[in-house]
Backbone as CSV, one residue per row, in Angstrom:
resi,resn,N_x,N_y,N_z,CA_x,CA_y,CA_z,C_x,C_y,C_z
1,MET,-41.167,20.262,0.396,-41.169,20.063,-0.963,-40.100,19.262,-1.468
2,VAL,-40.724,18.278,-2.378,-39.790,17.616,-2.934,-39.214,17.582,-4.043
3,SER,-37.664,17.902,-4.387,-37.299,18.272,-5.635,-36.935,16.879,-6.582
4,ASN,-37.241,17.200,-7.739,-37.016,15.863,-8.765,-35.509,16.251,-9.471
5,SER,-35.067,17.040,-8.952,-33.477,17.336,-9.535,-32.466,16.259,-9.305
6,LEU,-31.621,15.809,-10.086,-30.572,14.733,-9.864,-29.428,15.170,-9.022
7,GLU,-29.607,16.259,-8.494,-28.431,16.950,-7.813,-28.096,16.160,-6.665
8,ASN,-29.004,15.308,-6.056,-28.624,14.530,-4.802,-28.454,13.017,-5.063
9,VAL,-28.281,12.873,-6.360,-28.118,11.220,-6.658,-26.491,10.897,-7.037
10,LYS,-26.163,10.204,-6.002,-24.809,9.792,-5.995,-24.480,8.788,-7.297
11,THR,-23.136,8.990,-7.900,-23.068,8.136,-8.819,-21.572,7.412,-8.420
12,TYR,-21.702,6.074,-8.766,-20.677,5.296,-8.233,-19.511,5.043,-9.530
13,LYS,-18.423,4.763,-9.266,-17.508,4.416,-9.948,-17.436,2.827,-10.362
14,LYS,-17.327,2.308,-11.891,-17.503,1.018,-11.930,-16.493,0.290,-12.481
15,LEU,-16.422,-1.145,-11.752,-15.224,-2.137,-12.149,-15.081,-2.059,-13.688
16,GLY,-13.685,-1.837,-13.989,-13.422,-1.797,-15.517,-11.841,-2.098,-15.703
17,LEU,-11.264,-1.951,-16.751,-9.860,-2.100,-17.158,-9.123,-1.310,-16.152
18,GLY,-9.656,-0.057,-15.781,-8.734,0.912,-14.821,-8.534,0.087,-13.448
19,SER,-9.697,-0.418,-13.099,-9.542,-1.438,-11.870,-8.068,-2.321,-11.813
20,LEU,-7.764,-2.708,-12.856,-6.663,-3.530,-12.819,-5.411,-2.921,-12.779
21,SER,-5.257,-1.536,-12.437,-4.384,-0.685,-11.975,-4.093,-1.030,-10.459
22,LEU,-4.910,-0.828,-9.910,-4.662,-1.265,-8.171,-4.124,-2.763,-8.100
23,LEU,-4.584,-3.588,-8.849,-4.561,-5.051,-8.565,-3.105,-5.242,-9.101
24,ILE,-2.562,-4.794,-10.237,-1.226,-4.775,-10.948,-0.241,-4.119,-9.997
25,PHE,-0.671,-3.063,-9.283,0.017,-2.389,-8.179,0.745,-3.414,-6.797
26,VAL,-0.534,-4.197,-6.572,-0.394,-4.863,-5.476,0.332,-6.056,-5.751
27,LEU,0.221,-6.636,-6.807,0.994,-7.958,-7.594,2.569,-7.056,-7.495
28,GLY,2.923,-6.138,-7.893,4.115,-5.492,-7.812,4.590,-5.391,-6.416
29,LEU,3.884,-4.893,-5.596,4.447,-4.775,-4.327,4.745,-6.291,-3.612
30,LEU,3.808,-7.005,-3.876,3.984,-8.541,-3.292,5.491,-8.969,-4.026
31,PHE,5.732,-8.453,-5.457,6.967,-9.098,-5.759,8.010,-8.458,-5.191
32,SER,7.993,-7.243,-4.702,9.222,-6.843,-4.419,9.483,-6.397,-2.933
33,VAL,8.640,-6.387,-1.942,8.620,-6.161,-0.784,8.763,-7.571,0.168
34,SER,9.699,-7.608,0.953,9.877,-8.679,1.969,9.194,-8.187,3.280
35,ILE,8.695,-9.062,3.898,7.615,-9.016,4.994,8.107,-9.710,6.048
36,GLY,8.719,-9.083,7.219,9.144,-9.753,8.453,10.241,-10.850,8.102
37,LYS,10.250,-12.076,8.313,11.017,-13.302,8.150,10.791,-13.878,6.461
38,TYR,9.788,-13.401,6.108,9.515,-14.100,4.755,9.810,-13.075,3.606
39,ASP,10.648,-14.007,2.619,11.318,-13.142,1.348,10.047,-12.539,0.682
40,ALA,10.412,-11.989,-0.274,9.398,-11.256,-1.400,9.345,-12.410,-2.354
41,ILE,8.056,-12.366,-2.851,7.990,-13.383,-4.112,8.757,-13.231,-5.103
42,GLY,9.093,-12.103,-5.299,10.220,-11.841,-6.628,11.644,-12.707,-6.512
43,ASP,12.083,-12.646,-4.947,13.153,-13.460,-4.615,13.016,-14.873,-4.896
44,HIS,11.401,-15.404,-4.848,11.169,-17.009,-4.911,11.620,-17.164,-6.639
45,VAL,10.772,-16.439,-7.280,10.883,-16.148,-8.860,12.355,-15.998,-9.135
46,LEU,13.162,-15.215,-8.867,14.341,-14.925,-9.593,15.112,-15.974,-9.002
47,ARG,15.461,-16.543,-7.938,16.234,-17.933,-7.389,15.765,-19.037,-8.396
48,PHE,14.566,-19.383,-8.731,13.848,-20.244,-9.446,14.534,-20.319,-10.834
49,ILE,14.797,-18.993,-11.473,15.109,-19.056,-12.965,16.898,-18.398,-12.889
50,GLY,17.338,-18.799,-11.416,18.790,-19.028,-11.321,19.580,-17.512,-11.305
51,VAL,18.978,-16.441,-10.856,19.324,-15.130,-10.861,19.277,-14.765,-9.352
52,ASN,20.418,-14.264,-8.649,20.348,-14.006,-7.330,19.625,-12.708,-7.208
53,PRO,18.679,-12.704,-6.552,18.008,-11.514,-5.964,18.879,-10.248,-5.509
54,TRP,19.988,-10.434,-4.646,20.790,-9.578,-4.330,22.108,-9.442,-4.665
55,SER,22.697,-8.283,-4.720,24.052,-7.841,-5.174,25.239,-8.808,-4.322
56,ASN,25.193,-8.591,-3.169,26.176,-9.421,-2.609,25.698,-10.703,-1.592
57,GLY,25.055,-11.658,-2.280,24.640,-12.645,-1.833,23.061,-12.621,-0.976
58,GLY,23.279,-12.233,0.384,21.903,-11.772,0.782,21.874,-10.590,1.254
59,THR,22.474,-9.770,0.778,22.901,-8.113,1.346,22.969,-7.471,-0.064
60,GLY,23.187,-6.321,0.166,23.684,-5.329,-0.880,22.023,-4.716,-1.399
61,LEU,22.141,-4.296,-2.781,21.122,-4.005,-3.781,20.136,-5.266,-4.134
62,HIS,19.072,-4.766,-3.574,17.884,-5.571,-3.898,17.274,-5.560,-5.334
63,TYR,17.547,-6.401,-6.305,17.349,-6.444,-7.559,15.821,-6.478,-7.869
64,THR,14.981,-7.221,-7.154,13.636,-7.215,-7.334,12.775,-6.034,-7.124
65,ILE,13.399,-5.139,-6.430,12.937,-3.510,-6.420,12.578,-3.124,-8.068
66,PHE,13.821,-3.152,-8.558,13.908,-2.681,-10.036,13.027,-3.442,-10.977
67,TYR,13.222,-4.889,-10.713,12.488,-5.833,-11.872,10.791,-5.606,-11.135
68,SER,10.205,-4.905,-10.345,8.974,-4.541,-9.922,8.555,-3.542,-10.712
69,LEU,9.483,-2.839,-11.582,8.765,-1.901,-12.536,7.915,-2.419,-13.557
70,VAL,8.107,-3.789,-13.839,7.280,-4.528,-14.771,5.970,-4.280,-14.171
71,PHE,5.635,-4.172,-13.102,4.158,-4.254,-12.864,3.928,-2.952,-12.596
72,TYR,4.700,-1.883,-11.742,4.276,-0.418,-11.816,4.270,0.228,-12.723
73,ILE,5.044,0.060,-13.947,4.952,1.151,-15.270,3.499,0.709,-15.750
74,PRO,3.280,-0.539,-15.980,1.706,-0.949,-16.551,0.632,-0.298,-15.757
75,ALA,0.767,-0.415,-14.363,-0.249,-0.239,-13.486,-0.429,1.588,-13.658
76,LEU,0.486,2.174,-13.677,0.662,3.410,-14.044,-0.025,4.034,-15.203
77,LEU,0.369,3.202,-16.400,-0.205,3.545,-17.742,-1.730,3.111,-17.708
78,ILE,-2.028,2.060,-17.112,-3.548,1.674,-16.901,-4.415,2.529,-16.178
79,GLY,-3.900,3.049,-15.243,-4.626,4.196,-14.251,-4.595,5.583,-15.200
80,TYR,-4.022,5.870,-16.069,-3.941,7.125,-16.897,-4.909,6.671,-17.853
81,LYS,-5.058,5.671,-18.499,-5.694,5.697,-19.357,-7.486,5.407,-19.209
82,PHE,-7.638,4.668,-18.133,-9.009,4.227,-17.754,-9.254,5.105,-16.101
83,LYS,-9.266,6.106,-16.193,-9.131,6.902,-14.946,-10.434,6.999,-14.424
84,ASP,-11.307,6.735,-15.095,-12.987,6.864,-14.463,-13.334,5.414,-13.986
85,ASP,-12.726,4.560,-13.786,-12.704,3.347,-13.266,-12.465,3.149,-12.045
86,LEU,-13.118,2.261,-11.016,-12.817,2.193,-9.726,-11.482,1.584,-9.328
87,GLY,-10.837,2.083,-8.253,-9.464,2.216,-8.018,-8.541,2.549,-8.992
88,ALA,-8.714,2.957,-10.219,-7.595,3.536,-11.026,-6.835,4.688,-10.450
89,LYS,-7.466,5.436,-9.936,-6.771,6.912,-9.536,-5.875,6.151,-8.066
90,VAL,-6.369,5.422,-7.247,-5.214,4.953,-6.396,-4.184,4.272,-6.709
91,GLY,-4.330,3.189,-7.784,-3.307,2.618,-8.327,-2.312,3.373,-9.001
92,ARG,-3.386,4.193,-10.035,-1.790,5.070,-10.557,-1.200,6.002,-9.738
93,ASN,-1.914,6.610,-8.671,-1.046,7.495,-7.907,0.092,6.696,-6.896
94,LEU,-0.317,5.494,-6.323,0.703,4.736,-5.532,1.626,4.127,-6.403
95,SER,1.361,3.923,-7.974,2.485,3.254,-8.700,3.436,4.551,-9.141
96,MET,2.895,5.385,-9.570,3.620,6.983,-9.681,4.680,7.247,-8.456
97,ILE,4.267,7.079,-7.416,5.056,7.408,-6.235,6.214,6.347,-6.227
98,LEU,5.917,5.117,-6.280,6.977,4.103,-6.325,7.866,3.973,-7.688
99,VAL,7.408,4.228,-8.806,8.295,4.343,-10.061,9.197,6.035,-9.574
100,VAL,8.856,6.724,-9.392,9.575,7.938,-9.125,10.659,7.465,-8.126
101,SER,10.498,6.938,-7.163,11.228,6.369,-5.628,12.117,5.725,-6.487
102,ILE,11.868,4.584,-7.261,12.658,3.543,-7.566,13.642,4.216,-8.845
103,LEU,13.269,5.110,-9.396,14.092,5.700,-10.252,15.002,6.809,-9.846
104,VAL,14.651,7.789,-8.838,15.529,8.434,-7.998,16.665,7.585,-7.099
105,THR,16.266,6.444,-6.814,16.999,5.540,-6.039,18.272,5.224,-6.928
106,LEU,17.622,4.467,-7.991,18.765,3.890,-9.228,19.521,4.913,-9.567
107,LEU,19.241,6.333,-9.821,19.803,7.580,-10.139,21.093,7.695,-9.096
108,PHE,20.730,7.540,-7.922,21.749,7.588,-6.630,22.981,6.501,-6.963
109,PHE,22.172,5.555,-6.980,23.458,4.311,-7.108,24.149,4.379,-8.140
110,VAL,23.763,4.940,-9.393,24.878,5.155,-10.771,25.279,6.457,-10.120
111,VAL,25.125,7.247,-9.845,25.686,8.514,-9.723,26.879,8.321,-8.678
112,ILE,26.429,7.425,-7.556,27.658,7.724,-6.651,28.505,6.453,-6.482
């Protein structure tokens, strides 16, 4: 017996503005994370504008982690606003994890 109901039809999420959440998150990750012997892209950007990316020359507090909030917070907001788009939930959740982690780290540096 063949059923004409729509119960078995899969629906897929579409690309939309919420999909930018994941892209912006990845850009923030590239901006803030050094991989192997290669510096983070944010380090190069900060040096280009004349700002040292580290608190003690090449060591200490890595300032680009905090500047990366410029990417993570919009990714978080876009993921919440356009939650039905493809990749919005992943971008939102990953951004939330990193925003909370960065803010908690900042809190410990200020308190200690």
